[in-house]
C-alpha positions in Angstrom: -43.1 -29.9 -46.2 -46.0 -27.7 -47.3 -47.1 -24.9 -45.0 -50.5 -26.0 -43.6 -52.6 -23.0 -42.5 -49.3 -21.0 -41.9 -48.3 -23.4 -39.1 -44.6 -23.3 -40.0 -44.5 -19.6 -39.6 -46.7 -19.7 -36.5 -44.5 -22.4 -34.9 -41.4 -20.2 -35.3 -43.3 -17.3 -33.5 -44.3 -19.6 -30.7 -40.8 -21.0 -30.2 -39.4 -17.4 -30.2 -42.0 -16.4 -27.6 -41.0 -19.3 -25.4 -37.3 -18.5 -25.7 -38.1 -14.8 -24.8 -40.1 -15.9 -21.8 -37.3 -18.1 -20.6 -34.8 -15.3 -20.9 -37.2 -13.0 -18.9 -37.6 -15.7 -16.2 -33.8 -16.0 -15.9 -33.4 -12.2 -15.7 -36.2 -12.1 -13.0 -34.5 -14.8 -11.0 -31.2 -12.9 -11.1 -33.0 -9.7 -9.9 -34.7 -11.7 -7.1 -31.3 -13.0 -5.9 -29.8 -9.5 -6.0 -32.8 -8.1 -4.0 -32.5 -10.9 -1.4 -28.8 -10.1 -0.9 -29.6 -6.5 -0.5 -32.4 -7.2 2.0 -30.0 -9.5 3.9 -27.4 -6.7 4.1 -29.9 -4.1 5.1 -31.3 -6.4 7.8 -27.8 -6.7 9.3 -27.3 -2.9 9.3 -30.7 -2.4 10.9 -29.8 -4.9 13.7 -26.6 -3.0 14.4 -28.5 0.3 14.5 -31.2 -1.1 16.8 -28.5 -2.4 19.2 -26.9 1.0 19.2 -30.2 2.7 19.9 -30.9 0.3 22.7 -27.5 1.1 24.3 -28.1 4.9 24.0 -31.6 4.6 25.4 -30.2 2.7 28.4 -27.6 5.3 29.0 -30.1 8.2 28.8 -32.5 6.3 31.1 -29.7 5.9 33.7 -28.8 9.6 33.4 -32.5 10.5 33.9 -32.7 8.1 36.9 -29.7 9.7 38.6 -31.0 13.2 38.0 -34.5 12.2 39.2 -33.0 10.8 42.4 -30.5 13.6 42.9 -33.1 16.4 42.8 -35.0 15.4 45.9 -31.8 14.8 47.8 -30.4 18.2 46.8 -33.7 19.9 47.8 -33.7 18.2 51.2 -30.2 19.3 51.8 -30.9 22.9 50.9 -34.0 22.9 53.1 -31.9 21.7 56.1 -29.4 24.5 55.5 -32.1 27.1 55.5 
């Protein structure tokens, strides 16, 4: 078949470009899946850390509450003794 306006050569270039694009799309999809997995894992770690921080905050709040309540009681007792 004769080459009309270089179409045979151009069609090979177009097919190669399509194949390259498809390969890039497959690679991008794989990267997206890997990133989604990483995000999922990090999200689980963050939930664990937030739960731990909440527990610590509750403990420190209880300690502060006890100290805050104990100081006036101690002051009142010392004032009675004097």
